[in-house]
C-alpha positions as CSV (number, residue, x, y, z in Angstrom):
1,A,13.9,15.0,-2.3
2,R,14.6,11.8,-0.5
3,G,11.5,9.7,0.0
4,T,9.0,12.3,-1.4
5,D,7.3,9.6,-3.5
6,V,7.1,7.1,-0.7
7,S,3.7,6.0,0.3
8,A,2.3,3.1,2.3
9,V,0.5,0.2,0.6
10,S,-0.8,-1.4,3.8
11,G,-0.5,-1.4,7.5
12,R,-1.4,-4.1,10.0
13,L,-1.2,-4.6,13.8
14,T,-0.1,-8.0,14.8
15,L,1.5,-9.8,17.7
16,A,5.2,-10.7,17.3
17,Q,4.0,-13.9,15.7
18,D,2.5,-12.6,12.5
19,D,-0.5,-14.6,11.4
20,G,-1.1,-12.3,8.4
21,G,-4.1,-10.7,10.0
22,N,-4.8,-7.3,11.6
23,L,-5.8,-7.1,15.3
24,G,-8.5,-4.6,15.9
25,T,-8.7,-5.3,19.7
26,I,-5.8,-5.6,22.2
27,D,-6.2,-7.2,25.6
28,R,-4.1,-5.0,27.9
29,Q,-4.2,-7.6,30.7
30,S,-2.0,-10.0,28.6
31,S,0.6,-7.2,28.2
32,P,1.1,-7.9,24.5
33,E,4.0,-6.5,22.5
34,M,2.2,-5.2,19.3
35,W,3.9,-4.9,16.0
36,Y,2.8,-2.3,13.6
37,R,3.8,-3.6,10.2
38,V,3.7,-1.2,7.2
39,L,4.6,-2.0,3.6
40,L,6.1,1.1,1.9
41,K,5.8,1.7,-1.8
42,D,8.3,3.6,-4.0
43,A,10.9,3.5,-1.4
44,P,14.3,5.0,-2.5
45,I,16.6,2.2,-3.5
46,G,20.1,2.5,-1.9
47,K,18.9,4.9,0.8
48,S,17.6,4.5,4.3
49,L,14.5,6.4,5.5
50,P,14.2,8.1,8.9
51,L,10.8,7.0,10.3
52,V,8.8,8.0,13.3
53,C,6.0,5.9,14.7
54,E,3.6,7.4,17.2
55,W,1.2,5.5,19.5
56,T,-1.6,7.8,20.7
57,D,-4.0,7.0,23.5
58,P,-7.7,7.8,23.6
59,A,-7.1,11.3,25.1
60,G,-4.8,12.2,22.1
61,K,-1.6,11.9,24.1
62,V,1.4,10.4,22.3
63,V,2.4,7.7,24.8
64,H,5.2,6.2,22.9
65,R,7.3,7.3,19.9
66,N,9.7,5.1,18.0
67,R,12.3,6.9,16.0
68,Y,14.4,4.7,13.7
69,S,16.0,4.5,10.3
70,T,15.3,1.6,8.0
71,R,18.1,-0.6,6.8
72,Q,19.5,0.3,3.4
73,I,16.5,-0.2,1.1
74,D,17.1,-2.7,-1.7
75,R,13.5,-3.0,-3.2
76,A,10.8,-0.5,-4.0
77,N,8.2,-2.3,-1.8
78,W,9.8,-2.2,1.6
79,P,8.3,-3.8,4.8
80,T,9.0,-2.0,8.0
81,H,7.7,-2.2,11.6
82,A,7.6,-0.6,15.0
83,R,6.8,-2.2,18.3
84,Y,5.2,-1.2,21.5
85,R,4.2,-3.2,24.6
86,F,0.9,-2.6,26.1
87,G,0.1,-3.4,29.8
88,P,-2.6,-3.3,32.4
89,D,-1.9,0.4,32.9
90,S,-2.5,1.3,29.2
91,T,-5.6,3.4,28.9
92,A,-8.6,1.5,27.6
93,G,-10.4,2.9,24.5
94,T,-9.6,3.8,20.9
95,W,-5.9,4.3,20.1
96,T,-4.2,5.4,17.0
97,V,-0.8,4.4,15.6
98,K,0.8,6.4,12.9
99,L,3.9,6.0,10.7
100,L,5.5,9.3,9.7
101,L,8.3,10.4,7.3
102,D,9.5,14.0,7.7
103,G,6.3,14.8,9.5
104,R,4.1,13.4,6.8
105,V,1.7,10.6,7.8
106,L,2.4,7.5,5.6
107,H,-0.1,5.3,7.3
108,S,-2.3,5.3,10.4
109,L,-4.5,2.8,12.1
110,T,-7.0,2.9,14.9
111,F,-7.6,0.0,17.3
112,E,-9.3,-0.8,20.7
113,V,-7.5,-1.4,23.9
114,T,-9.7,-3.3,26.3
115,D,-9.9,-5.9,29.1
116,V,-10.9,-8.8,26.9
117,E,-11.6,-11.0,29.9
118,A,-13.9,-8.4,31.5
119,S,-16.0,-8.0,28.4
120,K,-16.8,-11.7,28.0
């Protein structure tokens, strides 16, 4: 029953430089590397969790999947993150990013991918 009580307190999308905010819109022309930062709650102390992060485009296709294990957890509230770089070829529209543990969604977030310059 490892990690069955784990939940996510919060999740945010930021650039590598974390300003504490949450980006709702991403400019694909600037090819940003996005960080999906999730704070887990009731993480199992002394264990590591196998996490999967899925980045899904507007058509519902999983474009990128991060599979990783956390470091050994030493506190119940455990911050984790996954990264993905967007580029000019990334589909514009509403994307979803999800963090999963054993197939269970811990947190998900939707955001817009646009050409920020073109919309000014």
